[in-house]
Every structure is written in C-alpha cells, then in structure tokens.
ROSEKE-855048 format. One record per atom (N, C-alpha, C): x, y, z. Coordinates in steps of 0.02 Angstrom, whole numbers, plus 50000, padded with zeros to 5 digits. Layout:
BEGIN
XYZ ...
This chain:
BEGIN
507485182342582 507865186842606 507655193342605 507255196742664 507025204542657 507555209142649 507435215442645 507825220142639 508665219642676 509225219342642 509815219942685 510205225842707 510285223842756 510545231542785 511335228542782 511685234342819 512435233242829 512565228342901 512065228242931 512075224743001 511915217942986 511485216442936 511275209342924 512015205742889 512385210342844 512785209042824 513515206542885 513445211942900 513955210042978 513985203943020 513285202943011 513255197143060 513045192843028 513095189542943 513315184542907 514205182442919 514615188442900 515175188142906 515345185942961 515115188543048 515375184343093 515185179443109 514535178343091 514205171043097 515035167143051 515135168042979 515605166242951 516265163643003 516375169543035 517085170243069 517045166343137 516385164843160 516265161343244 516805158843256 516935153743233 517465146943246 518085152343274 518375156343222 519265159743230 518915165643295 518495168343286 518435173643327 518425170743413 518055164043411 518195160643477 518735159643502 519225157843446 519945152943451 520305161143480 520005167843470 520485174443480 520095175143564 519575171443573 519195174843646 518835180143641 518445180243574 518135186043566 517385185143539 517005188243553 516175188343548 516005193843492 515495191343435 515255195043374 515075201743407 514815201843469 514325208343480 514815213243516 515505210843509 515985216443563 516645219443489 516405216443427 516905217143382 516695224443349 517255228843339 517285232343302 517255234843234 516735238943196 516815238843123 517455239843090 517985242343126 518815244643106 519285238243108 518805232143149 519265225743123 519495223043062 519885222043065 520375218742983 520305212542993 519865209042947 519995202442967 520485197842937 520705199242897 521145196942876 521885199042931 521945204842943 522665208242955 522495204143047 521975202743071 521845201843147 522015192343151 521935189143075 521895182643062 521495177843078 520925183243068 520265178943065 519975173143001 520245177742960 520275175442893 520895174642856 521085172142813 521825172042752 521365171942686 521755173842647 521425174442552 520955168542546 521175163042563 520535157242529 520015159642573 520045159242637 519505159742681 519065167242660 519595171142640 519105178342608 518655177042552 518955172242482 518465169542444 517995165642464 518105161342514 517555158142554 517045160142552 516965167442607 516765172242628 516375176042582 516645177842551 516435180842495 515835176742438 516005169242433 515575165042395 514845162542451 514995164742504 514465163442546 513895168242548 514345176542555 513825180242546 513435180042491 513825178942426 513445178142378 512835172542366 512955167442401 512505161342411 511775165242461 511995166642506 511535166942569 511105174842539 511615178542509 510855185542495 510675185342421 510935178742382 510775178642318 510885184442261 511585186042274 511915192042231 512535187842208 512775192942148 513415191942125 513845199242147 514345197442181 514725202542222 515185204842172 515425211742162 516025214342131 516105220242181 516785218042202 517045221342264 517675228042244 517545228142171 518265232542149 518245240742155 517765241942169 517645249542207 517985251042260 517805245142315 518095246042393 518915245442371 519095250442404 519745251742421 520225246242448 520745244342423 521195236742434 521355237242514 521535242242551 521645242042609 520855241342671 520275242342630 519495242142657 519305234942647 519615232642602 519205224542587 518835219242619 519565219442691 519275213842737 519445216142797 519045224842799 518755227142859 517945227042865 517795222742910 517215224242934 516595228242917 516685233442924 516175238342918 516135240142840 516885243242814 516495245242751 516465238342716 516595233142723 516285227042696 515735227042685 515425227042748 514735226142771 514375231942723 514545235442721 514215242742688 514225240142619 514795239142595 514885237942515 514515233242494 514415227942532 513905220442520 513235221942515 513065226642577 512395229042577 512105234042519 512505237342502 512435243042438 512385238042377 512785234442362 512605230742312 511895224742314 511845222442370 511345218142374 510715224442362 510645228342384 510045234642381 509995236142286 510675236742273 510755237742207 510305234842140 510575226742172 510485221242131 509555220542145 509485220342199 508685219042204 508195224742186 508525230642175 508045234242175 507815240042197 508075240142270 507695241842327 508235248242337 508055253642401 508475260242389 508695259042465 509155262242486 509325264642549 509075270542579 508975269242641 508905277842651 509185281842628 509105287142631 509505293442616 508935299842650 509365305442654 509085312042671 508405312642616 507905317942624 507395318642581 507605328442579 507885328142498 507985335242477 507205339242463 507285344942497 506605348242501 506385352842442 
C-alpha cells in the first residue's frame, strides 16, 4: 500500500463497519468525522479490538493508541488521523506540513 492518509484509514474503518452502518440505514459517504463508533452502537469493545487488529493487518503496522484521548478513541475522525500519523511514522514517510520561510 502506498502513502496512508486519514481518508484511506477512514475508508478502511467504514468498510469494516459496513454491515452495522447498513443496519442503521447509513451510507459511508454520509458519515461525519464526529461520529463515535462505539457510542452510536456500530462497534462494541470486542468490535474495537477487531477493528484495530484489522487496521494493523491491512496497513502492516503496529498501533499504539495510548496518546489518543480516551474520549476520541472510537471517534471516526480523530481515530483515522491518529492511525494515519502512526502509519506515516512507521513507514518513514512524512505528512504534508507548511513550509517555513
């Protein structure tokens, strides 16, 4: 897999939650980054562990989400960004940043 972005991770997460999304009549493209996957009932504790395992396998990385605030751990946007940052760090790539003059 090439560079991992938050959008890539978001798509992977939503793919894993596809069945639950359908149960709630939701489409992946309509889900806001503020959606809390656990609070909304898309995943439970075991489902979260399965999601992390799947992300690690798909992205070929080892995740450590200890720096992510607990209240953001299952929120789609923050989780996607944290996973993408770790993937970039573990692959030795950089994220786009403003150039300092």
